[in-house]
Backbone of each chain as ProteinMPNN parsed JSONL, in Angstrom:
{"seq_chain_A": "MAVKKWKLEKSASCYNCGDATIHDVEVDEYSIKIRCRDCGFSRYYTFHMVDLPVKSDTDDEK", "coords_chain_A": {"N_chain_A": [[66.024, 57.156, 52.976], [69.105, 58.889, 51.849], [71.831, 57.414, 49.989], [75.067, 57.331, 49.954], [77.209, 57.758, 47.555], [79.323, 54.673, 46.513], [82.856, 53.813, 46.258], [84.5, 51.415, 44.574], [86.674, 48.868, 44.107], [87.648, 45.91, 42.273], [89.514, 43.207, 41.207], [89.692, 41.562, 38.234], [88.892, 39.178, 35.777], [88.558, 40.884, 32.536], [85.548, 41.661, 30.908], [85.355, 42.439, 28.611], [87.917, 42.621, 27.277], [89.52, 40.717, 28.242], [91.67, 40.543, 29.971], [93.272, 40.243, 32.997], [92.421, 42.769, 35.063], [92.042, 45.769, 37.134], [88.833, 46.454, 38.031], [86.81, 49.309, 38.296], [84.354, 50.152, 40.252], [81.331, 51.686, 40.889], [78.932, 52.424, 43.204], [75.858, 53.616, 43.05], [72.694, 55.05, 44.44], [70.63, 54.645, 42.733], [71.912, 53.394, 40.441], [74.643, 51.254, 39.386], [77.991, 51.397, 38.297], [80.409, 49.629, 36.083], [83.928, 49.844, 35.666], [86.06, 48.895, 33.208], [89.495, 49.313, 33.974], [91.483, 49.002, 32.111], [90.527, 48.87, 29.294], [88.42, 50.136, 29.27], [85.929, 49.589, 28.968], [82.485, 49.595, 29.849], [80.095, 48.612, 32.324], [76.575, 48.9, 32.734], [74.176, 49.179, 35.647], [70.794, 49.312, 36.543], [68.55, 50.426, 39.127], [66.17, 48.154, 40.424], [64.514, 46.821, 42.279], [63.277, 46.77, 45.69], [63.949, 45.084, 48.629], [62.686, 44.61, 51.588], [63.242, 43.675, 55.196], [60.906, 42.461, 57.404], [59.669, 44.746, 60.223], [59.846, 44.061, 63.684], [58.347, 46.001, 65.403], [56.708, 47.377, 63.451], [54.824, 45.478, 62.08], [53.289, 45.204, 59.911], [54.312, 46.517, 57.838], [56.267, 46.808, 55.094]], "CA_chain_A": [[67.467, 57.61, 53.232], [69.882, 58.741, 50.57], [72.622, 56.629, 49.869], [76.297, 58.147, 49.47], [77.901, 56.964, 46.334], [80.341, 53.839, 46.948], [83.558, 53.75, 44.951], [85.146, 50.334, 45.182], [87.752, 48.143, 43.009], [87.645, 44.648, 41.873], [90.401, 42.604, 40.143], [88.906, 40.21, 37.667], [89.127, 39.476, 34.006], [87.36, 41.95, 32.015], [84.219, 40.67, 30.121], [85.546, 42.845, 27.02], [89.22, 42.51, 26.788], [89.596, 39.69, 28.766], [92.648, 40.492, 30.661], [92.748, 40.419, 34.368], [92.667, 44.119, 35.307], [90.994, 46.298, 37.938], [87.469, 47.42, 37.612], [86.238, 50.507, 39.161], [82.728, 49.887, 40.945], [80.635, 52.909, 41.622], [77.396, 51.734, 43.494], [74.943, 54.688, 43.491], [71.511, 54.623, 44.998], [69.857, 54.127, 41.649], [72.741, 52.62, 39.473], [75.955, 50.699, 39.417], [78.651, 51.23, 36.811], [81.406, 49.112, 36.465], [84.693, 50.266, 34.322], [87.314, 48.069, 33.274], [90.691, 50.385, 33.923], [92.435, 48.87, 30.98], [89.694, 49.04, 28.09], [87.439, 51.079, 29.482], [84.497, 48.885, 28.845], [81.536, 49.515, 30.909], [78.548, 48.014, 32.292], [75.751, 50.005, 33.823], [72.871, 48.756, 36.039], [69.92, 50.278, 37.188], [67.809, 49.667, 40.372], [65.121, 47.355, 39.926], [63.413, 46.855, 43.395], [63.981, 46.742, 46.921], [63.317, 44.088, 49.569], [62.811, 45.14, 53.277], [62.767, 43.035, 56.33], [59.733, 43.002, 58.24], [60.306, 45.204, 61.406], [59.127, 43.506, 64.658], [57.479, 46.681, 65.67], [55.825, 47.52, 62.545], [54.825, 44.24, 61.537], [52.538, 45.458, 58.627], [55.374, 47.369, 57.091], [57.223, 45.441, 54.631]], "C_chain_A": [[68.497, 57.332, 52.048], [71.248, 57.995, 50.719], [74.021, 57.423, 49.203], [76.781, 57.162, 48.305], [79.221, 56.409, 46.822], [81.234, 53.793, 45.65], [84.5, 52.391, 45.551], [86.075, 49.629, 43.857], [87.506, 46.653, 43.286], [88.549, 44.215, 40.731], [89.888, 41.472, 39.902], [89.207, 40.251, 36.083], [88.098, 39.852, 33.61], [86.583, 40.844, 31.235], [84.511, 40.891, 28.542], [86.884, 42.149, 26.811], [89.911, 41.301, 27.482], [90.935, 39.324, 29.874], [92.25, 40.704, 32.198], [93.332, 41.768, 34.955], [91.739, 44.205, 36.517], [90.057, 47.055, 37.386], [87.24, 48.287, 38.858], [84.641, 50.036, 39.205], [82.248, 50.985, 41.527], [79.016, 52.638, 41.647], [76.717, 52.97, 44.257], [73.476, 54.323, 43.947], [70.462, 53.916, 44.105], [70.684, 53.43, 40.428], [74.089, 52.058, 39.782], [76.831, 50.893, 38.155], [79.815, 50.682, 37.213], [82.444, 49.079, 35.156], [85.874, 49.418, 34.392], [88.847, 49.29, 33.195], [91.586, 50.272, 32.851], [91.893, 49.204, 29.542], [88.872, 50.064, 27.898], [85.994, 50.751, 29.093], [83.587, 48.732, 30.225], [80.435, 48.823, 31.048], [77.808, 48.817, 33.374], [74.396, 49.185, 34.186], [71.873, 49.803, 36.664], [69.007, 49.542, 38.064], [66.35, 49.479, 39.846], [64.046, 47.243, 41.048], [64.436, 46.492, 44.673], [63.371, 45.533, 47.645], [63.764, 44.174, 50.784], [62.506, 44.018, 54.071], [61.876, 43.334, 57.08], [60.249, 43.389, 59.622], [59.568, 44.689, 62.315], [58.045, 44.752, 64.994], [56.334, 47.344, 64.965], [55.721, 46.364, 61.431], [54.25, 44.264, 60.022], [53.452, 46.218, 57.722], [56.408, 46.658, 56.273], [58.359, 46.405, 53.647]], "O_chain_A": [[68.755, 56.28, 51.465], [71.729, 58.09, 51.848], [73.99, 58.009, 48.12], [76.663, 55.937, 48.31], [80.091, 57.094, 47.359], [80.846, 53.752, 44.483], [85.051, 52.342, 46.651], [85.975, 50.063, 42.709], [87.199, 46.243, 44.405], [88.468, 44.655, 39.584], [89.616, 40.567, 40.691], [89.651, 41.179, 35.407], [86.967, 39.513, 33.959], [86.837, 39.661, 31.009], [84.218, 40.172, 27.587], [86.903, 41.103, 26.162], [91.038, 41.033, 27.067], [91.16, 38.246, 30.425], [91.191, 41.202, 32.581], [94.515, 41.875, 35.278], [90.966, 43.34, 36.93], [90.175, 47.978, 36.58], [87.431, 48.027, 40.046], [83.958, 49.647, 38.257], [82.668, 51.317, 42.636], [78.178, 52.614, 40.746], [76.833, 53.311, 45.434], [73.141, 53.154, 43.755], [69.695, 53.006, 44.42], [70.046, 52.942, 39.494], [74.645, 52.678, 40.688], [76.394, 50.56, 37.053], [80.35, 50.948, 38.29], [82.189, 48.599, 34.051], [86.559, 49.24, 35.399], [88.997, 50.006, 32.205], [92.38, 51.17, 32.571], [92.623, 49.722, 28.697], [88.601, 50.715, 26.888], [85.088, 51.572, 28.947], [83.803, 48.079, 31.246], [79.792, 48.415, 30.081], [78.203, 49.242, 34.459], [73.672, 48.653, 33.346], [72.167, 50.888, 37.165], [68.691, 48.363, 37.907], [65.623, 50.211, 39.175], [62.866, 47.517, 40.828], [65.615, 46.148, 44.757], [62.322, 45.043, 47.226], [64.914, 43.92, 51.143], [61.543, 43.331, 53.732], [61.875, 44.472, 57.55], [61.062, 42.681, 60.216], [58.38, 44.718, 61.994], [56.857, 44.466, 64.842], [55.31, 47.771, 65.498], [56.273, 46.29, 60.333], [54.647, 43.523, 59.123], [52.936, 46.476, 56.634], [57.306, 45.991, 56.787], [59.292, 45.853, 53.064]]}, "seq_chain_B": "MKVHLRVFVEVENLGKAMNALTDAGITGFYLLEYKGMSPQDWKGFSIKEDPKSAISLIRDYANDAMLICCVVEEEKTDEIVESVMKAMEGEKYTILEVPIRRIIVNYKAEDKERAETWLLEKEVPCFYCGEKAVQRIRIDLNKAKIWCTNCGAARYYLIKGVEKEEK", "coords_chain_B": {"N_chain_B": [[85.668, 6.431, 10.056], [84.193, 6.202, 13.414], [83.53, 3.916, 16.345], [81.422, 3.132, 18.471], [82.223, 1.46, 21.762], [80.993, -0.603, 23.421], [81.221, -2.41, 26.571], [80.262, -4.792, 28.458], [80.365, -5.832, 31.792], [80.947, -7.739, 34.828], [80.585, -6.783, 38.055], [82.856, -7.323, 39.505], [84.839, -7.767, 37.66], [85.411, -5.469, 36.409], [87.928, -4.081, 37.23], [89.793, -5.641, 35.726], [88.901, -5.642, 32.794], [89.098, -2.864, 32.39], [91.739, -2.377, 32.284], [92.879, -3.804, 30.356], [91.13, -2.476, 28.087], [92.686, 0.153, 28.481], [95.257, -0.728, 28.009], [95.204, -1.502, 25.307], [94.842, 0.824, 24.121], [92.728, 3.041, 24.391], [91.382, 6.219, 24.678], [89.489, 7.617, 26.144], [86.834, 7.301, 28.34], [83.751, 6.377, 29.611], [81.874, 5.315, 32.698], [79.008, 3.175, 33.521], [76.815, 2.029, 36.03], [74.916, -0.965, 36.493], [71.92, -2.612, 36.761], [71.23, -6.018, 35.914], [70.003, -8.515, 33.725], [70.775, -11.567, 32.152], [69.693, -13.046, 28.946], [69.417, -15.82, 29.048], [68.762, -16.063, 32.063], [66.725, -14.759, 32.315], [64.73, -15.679, 30.981], [61.601, -17.392, 30.877], [60.621, -16.015, 32.689], [57.887, -14.239, 34.716], [56.345, -11.721, 35.822], [54.653, -10.216, 38.645], [52.829, -7.181, 38.12], [52.693, -5.09, 39.666], [54.331, -2.005, 41.126], [56.043, -2.768, 43.214], [56.664, -5.764, 43.44], [58.138, -5.562, 40.852], [60.271, -4.204, 41.756], [61.356, -5.334, 44.152], [61.822, -7.917, 42.324], [63.929, -6.892, 40.6], [65.808, -6.164, 42.663], [66.525, -8.632, 44.089], [66.957, -10.846, 42.075], [68.381, -9.572, 39.866], [71.836, -9.086, 38.591], [74.607, -7.06, 39.911], [76.446, -5.04, 37.58], [78.678, -3.637, 35.357], [79.07, -1.335, 32.761], [80.937, -0.338, 30.205], [82.058, 2.372, 28.398], [83.451, 3.549, 25.475], [84.93, 5.545, 22.653], [86.253, 4.982, 19.678], [88.455, 4.472, 17.315], [87.437, 2.957, 13.856], [89.41, 1.213, 12.588], [90.96, 0.631, 14.788], [89.322, -0.944, 16.174], [89.28, -3.905, 16.196], [91.57, -4.773, 17.543], [91.465, -3.641, 20.12], [89.476, -4.822, 20.946], [90.068, -7.65, 20.992], [92.118, -7.776, 22.659], [90.365, -7.101, 25.18], [88.982, -9.488, 24.982], [91.038, -11.165, 25.569], [91.855, -10.537, 27.961], [89.628, -11.015, 29.401], [89.137, -13.83, 29.14], [87.184, -16.595, 30.03], [85.427, -15.242, 31.544], [82.205, -13.894, 32.131], [80.861, -11.575, 29.929], [79.983, -8.994, 27.595], [79.997, -7.756, 24.51], [79.606, -4.768, 22.379], [79.688, -3.341, 19.136], [79.072, -0.316, 18.055], [78.259, 1.556, 15.347], [79.331, 4.997, 14.414], [77.503, 7.705, 13.475], [77.98, 10.301, 13.297], [79.762, 12.733, 15.368], [79.034, 15.3, 17.617], [80.321, 18.109, 19.234], [80.205, 20.391, 21.829], [81.884, 23.084, 23.012], [82.072, 24.834, 26.12], [81.12, 28.323, 26.168], [83.307, 30.663, 26.222], [83.064, 33.161, 26.879], [80.963, 32.296, 28.844], [82.402, 31.279, 30.909], [84.046, 33.242, 31.818], [82.111, 34.933, 32.907], [82.107, 35.084, 35.949], [80.73, 35.494, 39.147], [80.928, 38.304, 41.255], [81.932, 39.288, 44.288], [81.769, 41.676, 46.822], [82.343, 44.003, 49.555], [81.157, 46.366, 51.559], [81.574, 48.652, 54.37], [79.19, 50.4, 55.863], [76.66, 52.763, 57.029], [73.75, 51.544, 56.881], [70.8, 51.671, 54.284], [68.288, 51.139, 55.292], [68.169, 50.307, 57.934], [70.304, 51.918, 59.247], [72.281, 51.111, 60.542], [75.744, 50.99, 61.145], [77.131, 48.503, 59.071], [78.427, 45.76, 57.682], [77.776, 45.904, 54.029], [76.852, 43.789, 51.994], [77.712, 43.065, 48.24], [76.936, 41.654, 45.481], [77.929, 40.724, 42.152], [76.369, 39.952, 39.406], [76.62, 38.975, 35.718], [74.282, 40.074, 34.273], [72.648, 41.14, 36.341], [72.439, 42.719, 39.742], [73.184, 42.685, 43.441], [72.6, 44.216, 46.706], [73.006, 43.835, 49.82], [72.348, 44.264, 53.291], [74.158, 43.237, 56.195], [73.201, 42.957, 58.513], [70.668, 43.67, 58.81], [69.369, 42.611, 56.682], [68.016, 43.917, 54.713], [67.445, 44.665, 51.108], [68.837, 45.742, 48.001], [67.965, 45.265, 44.733], [69.598, 45.119, 41.381], [69.458, 45.678, 37.733], [70.808, 44.664, 34.552], [71.672, 47.543, 32.38], [72.74, 48.695, 30.243], [75.815, 48.545, 28.109], [79.018, 49.882, 27.659], [81.407, 50.762, 25.02], [84.742, 52.087, 25.16], [86.071, 54.306, 22.686], [89.649, 53.803, 21.578]], "CA_chain_B": [[84.548, 6.103, 10.857], [84.268, 5.763, 14.592], [82.597, 3.189, 16.41], [81.033, 3.198, 20.173], [82.426, 0.233, 22.039], [80.223, -0.89, 24.981], [81.465, -3.669, 27.347], [79.308, -4.991, 29.83], [81.167, -6.609, 32.608], [80.209, -8.242, 36.217], [81.315, -5.762, 38.788], [84.356, -7.813, 39.888], [86.008, -7.641, 36.384], [85.742, -4.066, 36.133], [89.289, -3.563, 36.831], [90.65, -6.04, 34.488], [88.556, -5.211, 31.615], [89.483, -1.457, 32.499], [93.368, -2.394, 32.208], [92.903, -4.253, 28.948], [91.175, -1.329, 27.134], [93.849, 0.937, 28.448], [96.569, -1.388, 27.129], [94.876, -1.577, 23.646], [95.377, 2.199, 23.688], [91.669, 3.581, 24.304], [91.934, 7.504, 25.147], [88.422, 8.077, 27.193], [85.827, 6.241, 28.674], [82.518, 6.542, 30.81], [81.041, 3.909, 33.166], [77.39, 3.062, 33.882], [76.669, 1.128, 36.875], [73.582, -1.239, 36.51], [71.628, -4.101, 37.328], [70.721, -6.472, 34.707], [69.752, -10.069, 33.659], [70.941, -11.968, 30.811], [68.536, -13.525, 28.524], [69.221, -17.273, 29.816], [68.26, -15.996, 33.378], [65.332, -13.816, 32.459], [63.746, -16.896, 30.268], [60.628, -17.974, 31.509], [60.138, -15.358, 34.136], [56.94, -13.563, 34.493], [56.376, -11.07, 37.333], [53.629, -9.327, 38.839], [53.055, -5.869, 37.495], [52.859, -3.809, 40.583], [55.878, -1.604, 41.205], [56.679, -3.185, 44.38], [57.261, -6.82, 42.83], [59.241, -5.277, 39.941], [61.526, -3.576, 42.369], [62.078, -6.619, 44.456], [62.591, -8.683, 41.451], [65.339, -6.386, 40.525], [66.768, -6.5, 43.886], [66.966, -10.141, 44.215], [67.593, -11.579, 40.889], [69.385, -8.909, 38.883], [73.162, -9.005, 38.908], [75.176, -5.632, 39.742], [77.202, -5.108, 36.499], [79.262, -2.432, 34.536], [78.984, -0.781, 31.353], [82.291, 0.691, 30.273], [81.841, 2.886, 27.157], [84.569, 4.362, 24.521], [84.743, 6.014, 21.092], [87.423, 4.256, 19.144], [88.73, 4.568, 15.675], [87.114, 2.016, 13.621], [90.418, 0.209, 12.477], [91.551, 0.021, 16.278], [88.351, -1.601, 17.161], [89.464, -5.382, 16.432], [92.736, -4.796, 18.288], [90.852, -3.533, 21.444], [88.322, -6.082, 21.397], [90.885, -8.851, 21.081], [92.814, -7.57, 24.102], [89.642, -7.419, 26.14], [88.63, -10.948, 24.894], [92.2, -12.127, 25.973], [91.914, -10.496, 29.28], [88.524, -11.505, 30.264], [88.912, -15.324, 29.246], [86.677, -17.724, 31.11], [84.465, -14.467, 32.17], [81.082, -13.435, 31.636], [81.099, -10.282, 29.093], [79.32, -8.698, 26.213], [80.691, -6.439, 23.419], [78.727, -4.373, 21.22], [80.371, -2.403, 18.35], [77.944, 0.528, 17.417], [78.937, 2.404, 14.301], [78.737, 6.13, 15.059], [77.403, 8.366, 12.015], [78.292, 11.59, 13.618], [79.718, 13.357, 16.584], [78.688, 17.064, 17.743], [80.7, 18.336, 20.633], [79.91, 21.755, 21.767], [82.406, 23.479, 24.236], [81.486, 25.875, 26.989], [81.447, 29.258, 25.792], [84.252, 31.491, 26.899], [82.201, 34.226, 27.951], [80.174, 32.132, 30.307], [83.299, 31.086, 31.835], [84.534, 34.79, 32.175], [80.692, 35.577, 33.655], [81.641, 34.903, 37.173], [80.252, 36.305, 40.222], [81.745, 39.289, 42.062], [81.637, 39.557, 45.796], [82.345, 42.883, 47.39], [81.872, 44.368, 50.824], [81.467, 47.596, 52.18], [81.327, 49.034, 55.891], [78.675, 51.865, 55.823], [75.396, 52.693, 57.688], [72.439, 50.655, 55.954], [70.195, 52.947, 53.861], [67.332, 50.843, 55.92], [67.956, 49.836, 59.604], [70.933, 52.672, 59.647], [73.065, 50.669, 61.565], [77.055, 50.751, 60.306], [77.263, 47.148, 59.054], [78.819, 45.396, 56.258], [76.892, 45.815, 52.727], [77.633, 42.666, 50.632], [77.544, 43.544, 46.887], [77.161, 40.749, 44.614], [77.566, 41.385, 40.86], [76.368, 39.05, 38.315], [76.66, 39.683, 34.507], [73.008, 40.717, 34.285], [72.067, 41.605, 37.596], [73.178, 42.855, 40.981], [72.509, 42.637, 44.651], [73.166, 44.82, 47.588], [72.164, 43.706, 51.374], [72.721, 44.302, 54.606], [74.145, 41.651, 56.693], [72.636, 43.429, 59.806], [68.885, 43.731, 58.753], [68.99, 41.806, 55.492], [67.285, 44.533, 53.529], [68.139, 44.115, 49.664], [68.39, 46.232, 46.733], [68.358, 44.895, 43.483], [69.499, 46.054, 39.792], [69.459, 45.072, 36.463], [71.791, 45.501, 33.801], [70.943, 48.458, 31.419], [73.401, 48.267, 28.838], [77.353, 48.543, 28.33], [79.442, 51.135, 26.806], [82.673, 50.317, 24.804], [85.116, 53.42, 24.747], [86.761, 54.383, 21.645], [90.699, 53.942, 22.022]], "C_chain_B": [[84.993, 5.845, 12.228], [83.408, 4.855, 15.202], [82.379, 3.458, 18.197], [80.979, 1.994, 20.469], [81.65, 0.229, 23.278], [80.668, -2.594, 25.333], [81.054, -3.809, 28.505], [80.086, -6.209, 30.505], [80.697, -6.982, 33.838], [81.271, -7.056, 36.876], [82.715, -6.089, 39.147], [85.241, -7.928, 38.934], [86.03, -6.549, 35.777], [87.364, -3.702, 35.954], [90.113, -4.239, 35.627], [90.294, -5.751, 32.951], [88.93, -3.673, 31.081], [90.961, -1.413, 31.849], [93.282, -3.038, 30.718], [92.436, -3.145, 27.921], [92.344, -0.21, 27.365], [94.965, 0.685, 27.609], [96.356, -1.187, 25.864], [94.877, 0.043, 23.237], [93.558, 3.093, 23.565], [91.917, 5.297, 25.104], [90.875, 8.081, 26.237], [87.624, 6.849, 27.476], [84.795, 6.741, 29.624], [82.098, 5.233, 31.197], [79.601, 3.977, 33.591], [77.583, 2.09, 34.855], [75.339, 0.61, 36.64], [73.045, -2.298, 36.823], [71.032, -4.742, 36.134], [70.488, -7.933, 34.968], [69.749, -10.544, 32.281], [69.626, -12.864, 30.566], [67.97, -15.037, 29.042], [68.354, -17.157, 31.255], [66.92, -15.621, 33.236], [64.484, -15.237, 31.638], [62.69, -17.545, 31.137], [60.308, -17.372, 32.72], [58.869, -14.429, 33.726], [56.798, -12.883, 35.665], [54.918, -10.228, 37.197], [53.707, -7.998, 38.607], [52.813, -4.574, 38.552], [54.302, -3.603, 40.951], [56.58, -2.29, 42.114], [57.561, -4.825, 44.002], [58.349, -6.733, 41.944], [60.415, -4.877, 40.721], [62.213, -4.758, 42.965], [62.519, -7.605, 43.56], [63.939, -8.38, 40.788], [66.234, -6.645, 41.524], [67.369, -7.577, 44.075], [67.353, -10.969, 43.285], [68.506, -10.914, 39.902], [70.816, -8.762, 39.264], [73.746, -7.448, 38.85], [76.375, -6.037, 38.686], [77.533, -3.484, 36.029], [79.107, -2.474, 33.308], [80.162, 0.265, 31.158], [82.13, 1.087, 28.805], [82.855, 3.658, 26.619], [84.356, 4.567, 23.28], [86.115, 5.646, 20.834], [87.503, 4.367, 17.787], [88.264, 3.313, 15.055], [88.306, 0.657, 13.329], [91.373, -0.326, 13.857], [90.701, -0.795, 16.803], [88.703, -3.262, 17.265], [90.84, -5.435, 17.691], [92.404, -4.722, 19.889], [90.298, -4.671, 21.888], [89.196, -7.39, 21.703], [91.479, -8.839, 22.613], [91.669, -7.654, 25.411], [88.996, -8.85, 26.215], [89.858, -11.772, 25.752], [91.919, -11.963, 27.436], [90.808, -11.31, 30.312], [88.169, -13.13, 29.98], [88.523, -16.0, 30.287], [85.741, -16.864, 32.079], [83.399, -14.168, 31.586], [81.476, -12.153, 31.086], [80.19, -10.245, 28.042], [80.106, -7.42, 25.656], [79.712, -6.203, 22.453], [79.7, -3.431, 20.694], [79.122, -1.475, 17.808], [78.821, 1.211, 16.469], [78.263, 3.868, 14.72], [78.81, 7.108, 13.619], [77.749, 9.716, 12.125], [78.572, 11.998, 15.038], [79.773, 14.724, 16.618], [79.572, 17.125, 19.414], [80.771, 19.774, 20.973], [80.583, 21.981, 23.198], [81.679, 24.713, 24.908], [81.775, 27.324, 26.49], [82.356, 29.885, 26.797], [83.676, 32.351, 27.787], [81.338, 33.975, 29.09], [81.446, 31.885, 31.376], [84.096, 32.445, 32.456], [83.201, 35.444, 33.043], [80.88, 35.138, 35.132], [81.27, 35.933, 38.196], [81.162, 37.016, 41.149], [81.459, 39.135, 43.196], [82.197, 40.613, 46.446], [81.834, 43.083, 48.815], [82.005, 45.723, 51.068], [80.675, 48.208, 53.279], [80.55, 50.294, 55.989], [77.108, 51.653, 56.598], [74.482, 52.285, 56.314], [71.307, 51.798, 55.621], [68.756, 52.565, 54.528], [67.231, 51.102, 57.481], [69.216, 51.242, 59.799], [72.041, 52.538, 60.412], [74.659, 50.615, 60.691], [77.21, 49.158, 60.231], [77.684, 46.888, 57.405], [77.585, 44.954, 54.978], [77.673, 44.949, 52.086], [76.88, 42.939, 49.266], [77.803, 42.227, 45.93], [76.474, 41.115, 43.281], [77.576, 40.354, 39.807], [76.537, 39.748, 36.802], [75.594, 40.432, 34.215], [72.141, 41.15, 35.435], [73.114, 41.886, 38.692], [72.572, 43.151, 42.225], [73.08, 43.42, 45.627], [72.518, 44.531, 48.866], [73.064, 43.943, 52.371], [73.341, 43.407, 55.559], [73.729, 42.137, 58.092], [71.122, 43.086, 59.732], [68.293, 42.614, 57.709], [68.236, 42.726, 54.149], [67.949, 44.858, 52.181], [68.022, 45.254, 48.576], [68.906, 45.578, 45.69], [68.724, 45.884, 42.15], [69.521, 45.155, 38.793], [70.248, 45.891, 35.39], [70.989, 46.301, 32.709], [71.585, 48.507, 30.379], [74.97, 48.487, 29.1], [77.622, 49.571, 27.185], [80.934, 50.542, 26.345], [83.406, 51.995, 24.454], [86.064, 53.464, 23.891], [88.405, 54.653, 22.143], [91.359, 54.984, 21.355]], "O_chain_B": [[86.09, 5.305, 12.37], [82.307, 4.849, 14.652], [83.23, 3.944, 18.941], [80.165, 1.234, 19.943], [81.765, 1.143, 24.095], [80.513, -3.607, 24.65], [81.365, -3.123, 29.479], [80.369, -7.274, 29.955], [79.663, -6.341, 34.027], [82.32, -6.601, 36.421], [83.625, -5.261, 39.101], [86.412, -8.179, 39.221], [86.576, -6.457, 34.678], [87.921, -3.226, 34.965], [90.844, -3.669, 34.818], [91.135, -5.643, 32.059], [89.041, -3.295, 29.915], [91.298, -0.556, 31.032], [93.891, -2.347, 29.901], [93.184, -2.857, 26.986], [92.882, 0.268, 26.367], [95.517, 1.428, 26.797], [97.262, -0.691, 25.195], [94.914, 0.382, 22.054], [93.336, 3.732, 22.536], [92.66, 5.388, 26.082], [91.249, 8.877, 27.099], [87.729, 5.723, 26.99], [85.141, 7.592, 30.444], [81.955, 4.262, 30.455], [79.171, 5.045, 34.027], [78.469, 1.26, 34.655], [74.453, 1.46, 36.544], [73.83, -3.137, 37.265], [70.356, -4.057, 35.367], [70.678, -8.507, 36.04], [68.998, -10.134, 31.396], [68.811, -13.284, 31.388], [66.83, -15.409, 29.321], [67.463, -17.951, 31.553], [66.03, -16.093, 33.944], [63.411, -15.55, 32.154], [63.037, -18.223, 32.104], [59.817, -17.976, 33.674], [58.794, -13.929, 32.603], [57.161, -13.498, 36.667], [54.31, -9.789, 36.221], [54.796, -7.513, 38.915], [52.769, -3.381, 38.252], [55.196, -4.44, 41.077], [57.777, -2.468, 41.886], [58.755, -5.021, 44.227], [59.332, -7.471, 42.012], [61.531, -5.22, 40.331], [63.292, -5.2, 42.569], [63.544, -8.219, 43.857], [64.815, -9.191, 40.487], [67.291, -7.252, 41.35], [68.588, -7.645, 44.229], [68.118, -11.879, 43.605], [69.288, -11.557, 39.201], [71.002, -8.263, 40.374], [73.434, -6.694, 37.928], [77.097, -7.026, 38.814], [76.876, -2.469, 36.261], [79.002, -3.538, 32.699], [80.319, 1.343, 31.732], [82.067, 0.177, 27.979], [83.226, 4.573, 27.354], [83.588, 3.808, 22.69], [87.035, 5.923, 21.603], [86.463, 4.344, 17.128], [88.665, 2.341, 15.695], [88.167, -0.507, 13.704], [92.163, -1.265, 13.951], [91.025, -1.435, 17.804], [88.433, -3.863, 18.304], [90.823, -6.236, 18.626], [92.884, -5.472, 20.739], [90.534, -5.337, 22.896], [88.923, -8.087, 22.68], [91.316, -9.69, 23.487], [91.989, -8.172, 26.481], [88.559, -9.33, 27.262], [89.662, -12.777, 26.434], [91.752, -12.948, 28.155], [90.943, -11.903, 31.382], [87.166, -13.661, 30.456], [89.182, -16.116, 31.32], [85.289, -17.339, 33.121], [83.484, -14.129, 30.358], [82.385, -11.553, 31.66], [79.649, -11.254, 27.591], [80.625, -6.455, 26.217], [79.088, -7.052, 21.816], [80.448, -2.781, 21.424], [78.242, -2.016, 17.139], [80.002, 1.434, 16.736], [77.133, 4.021, 15.183], [79.79, 7.247, 12.887], [77.837, 10.366, 11.083], [77.758, 11.687, 15.908], [80.44, 15.363, 15.804], [79.433, 16.391, 20.392], [81.537, 20.41, 20.25], [80.214, 21.444, 24.242], [80.864, 25.434, 24.333], [82.991, 27.493, 26.403], [82.236, 29.7, 28.008], [83.711, 32.37, 29.017], [80.982, 34.753, 29.975], [81.397, 32.291, 32.537], [84.66, 32.449, 33.55], [83.377, 36.413, 33.781], [79.835, 34.788, 35.679], [81.518, 37.128, 38.035], [82.056, 36.427, 41.758], [80.319, 38.673, 43.245], [83.388, 40.417, 46.689], [80.935, 42.352, 49.231], [83.07, 46.252, 50.748], [79.45, 48.32, 53.262], [81.205, 51.314, 56.203], [76.542, 50.564, 56.697], [74.567, 52.648, 55.141], [70.952, 52.65, 56.436], [67.915, 53.46, 54.45], [66.467, 51.856, 58.084], [68.927, 51.759, 60.878], [72.7, 53.461, 60.893], [74.626, 50.159, 59.548], [77.407, 48.548, 61.282], [77.41, 47.498, 56.371], [76.786, 44.018, 54.996], [78.822, 45.128, 51.682], [75.654, 43.022, 49.189], [78.965, 41.882, 45.715], [75.337, 41.528, 43.052], [78.63, 39.913, 39.349], [76.583, 40.975, 36.717], [75.857, 41.579, 33.853], [70.962, 41.476, 35.292], [74.279, 41.49, 38.686], [71.529, 43.804, 42.24], [74.306, 43.414, 45.518], [71.396, 45.015, 49.011], [74.29, 43.849, 52.323], [72.563, 42.456, 55.637], [74.132, 41.337, 58.937], [70.526, 42.338, 60.507], [67.247, 41.969, 57.777], [67.992, 42.338, 53.007], [69.077, 45.35, 52.233], [66.87, 45.63, 48.357], [70.101, 45.294, 45.615], [68.299, 47.019, 41.934], [69.599, 43.941, 38.983], [70.379, 47.108, 35.257], [69.932, 45.91, 32.215], [70.917, 48.333, 29.36], [75.356, 48.599, 30.264], [76.93, 49.967, 26.247], [81.604, 49.919, 27.168], [82.875, 52.864, 23.763], [87.031, 52.736, 24.115], [88.599, 55.544, 22.97], [92.505, 55.296, 21.679]]}, "name": "protein", "num_of_chains": 2, "seq": "MAVKKWKLEKSASCYNCGDATIHDVEVDEYSIKIRCRDCGFSRYYTFHMVDLPVKSDTDDEKMKVHLRVFVEVENLGKAMNALTDAGITGFYLLEYKGMSPQDWKGFSIKEDPKSAISLIRDYANDAMLICCVVEEEKTDEIVESVMKAMEGEKYTILEVPIRRIIVNYKAEDKERAETWLLEKEVPCFYCGEKAVQRIRIDLNKAKIWCTNCGAARYYLIKGVEKEEK"}
């Protein structure tokens, strides 16, 4: 199931400039981007793995 | 030079010793609670070597005591020790003065302090169970996790890189 890109915001101290700023958080199916609105410093995360719960009707499927 | 001052006192005299040290101007300290036996009590003892006997000996015979440790300037040591001796007159105590060759203090890196975990939420249909439920997002400095509060399905992400924009 395709995941629509989420756009979120987070107030936090920037890892780069150290100021308390707003960070734009973009969550996509295979990536996450976090960008400081003040200094533009961005962090990129890439999809690593998925952990699915066992469904009761398909116990062999994980 | 600095001196590591160690004051061994009985538990009931801790307050008295601490007050004397504070009045004499120590700037910091740490305490250790211990059980111990002085040489005169220990003399002539021989214990069975099984762990049970050794532990029961400590429980039954060793005294509850406190060790107060502080680091002081060498020139202030005599004054501090005299203050403790005066306050503790007639009580049981031991004082050790150990010269310090070097002190290395490492402070927590600023980057580490900033690297706090972020927690975010978004209510959307889950990619796995399809239910509209709160999806929790945890972002650490080097990894991230998104999971559904309904079914528990989780996606994990790892840091790929960073980018600095030119101003």
